[in-house]
C-alpha positions, 0 to 999 in steps of 0.5 A: 625104759630098756631092760635094766638087767639086760643092759646095765652090766653090758654097758661097763667100760671094760666090756665096751672096750671089747665090743668096740674092738670087734666092731672096728674089725668088722667095719675094716673087713666088711665095709659099709654094713651095720653090725649089731650085737643083740641080747635076748631076755624073756623072749625079747631081743634088745640091741646092746651095740650098733655101729652106724652103717647103711642101716641105722639101729639105735641101741636099746631098740627091742623086738620080740623073738617072734619078730626076729629075722630068724625066730628059732634061735631060742628054741634049741642049741641045735641051731648053732650055724650062722643064718645067712640070707643074701636077699630077704625079698627072695627068702620065704621066711623073711619076705613078710618080716616086719623088721626087714620091712621097717629097716629095709634090710635086704642082706643078713648074717646072724651068728648065735652067741651061746654061753658055756652053760648052753644058754642062748645069749643073743646074736652078732649080726651084719646087715645091709640095705642091698642084696649081698653074697657073703664070702666064705672068708666073711662068714668064717670071720664073723664066726671067729669074732662071735666066739671072741665076743662070747668069751668076752661076755663070759669073762665080764659076766663072771665079774658082775653077776653072782655065779650061783643065782645069776643076780648082780653081785655085791662088787657090782653094786658097790661100783655102780651104786652111784649110777642107780641114784642118778636117773635124771628125768626118769626116776622120782622114787627108788624103793629097796626090798631087802630080804633073807631066808628065815633060819637058813643055817638050820636048812643047811644043817638039816638038809645039807649045803647042796639043798641050801645052794639049790634054794638060793638058786631057786630064789635067784631064778624066781626073782629073775622070772617075776621082777619088772624089767626096769628093776635091779636085783642083787645078791649081797652074799650068803642068803641076803638079797636086795631089789631096787624098784623105780617109780613103783607105788607101795601097792605095787611093791607089796603085790610083788613081795607077796608074789615072790613069797608065794613063789618061794614057798613052792620050793621042793627041796625044803620048807623055806620062807623070807623075811622082807624089809621095804624102804623108799626114797620118800621116807629115806635119803639115797645114802640111808635107803639100804639102812632103813630097809635093813631096819624094816627087815629086822622088824619083820624078823621080830614080828615072827618072820615069813612076812614083810615090814615097811619102814615108816609104817611102824615105830622103831623100838627104843634100844 
């Protein structure tokens, strides 16, 4: 399954319209080449958009950064110029490249896409199955469209990702919740892990809101660093978070929760801990999944905080 975090937010209608425009301009200007937009997460490139040209790349195709035609993109912001290879057979760095061999790539131009925060997003590429001498006008056009693509990514990113943590925001969850329930033939069980920071108000009062924000940033990054690729993390707002897991056993979910709790305990700015509620579609309907996870979270709070509870493994106390 493709990396859900890398792909889903880039597959919305609004973003696809911008991508389609860029691809059409490239095709009209440069002819029968294949144009790709890639996104890199965890040193793995994924093709998020591809047109049908002289070489066929399927969207969703992934390869490691070490397999990339130019593997140094991720190492430094200094590599901001396009990479241009007129004939991969005559270039020392690509003679033995497996991607070039597999897809018979003979000519290549890659434009790096860097976000405002300096983070490397991926590349805009034009490839062909014959040697080709790219003109200065073609290079300038690719650079200009790369800049436009980066701006489109930035604007769309702001609309779907939480600015502080880098996780999906609540608005994106509400707009696309139906999508997460529909994984025909792929997903049998969806698990919701709902958690918040114990006594977060006290942390803000004692250490200040800067430390509180840093704690939330740390939690967001810790989630991104540790979750499986096919899971979906959200920040609901405040100090409340949720992660959807797909086709994971309770043993796997608990192991992840314990890993996350240990990671959060390493935060240097203050002593923080999480209370966590776990629910899945084996015990709850799609419509009630978040509600039952919230019941389990409440139970974890009642039991003393800094722990997890699983819905269905305890009796719900009578009101």
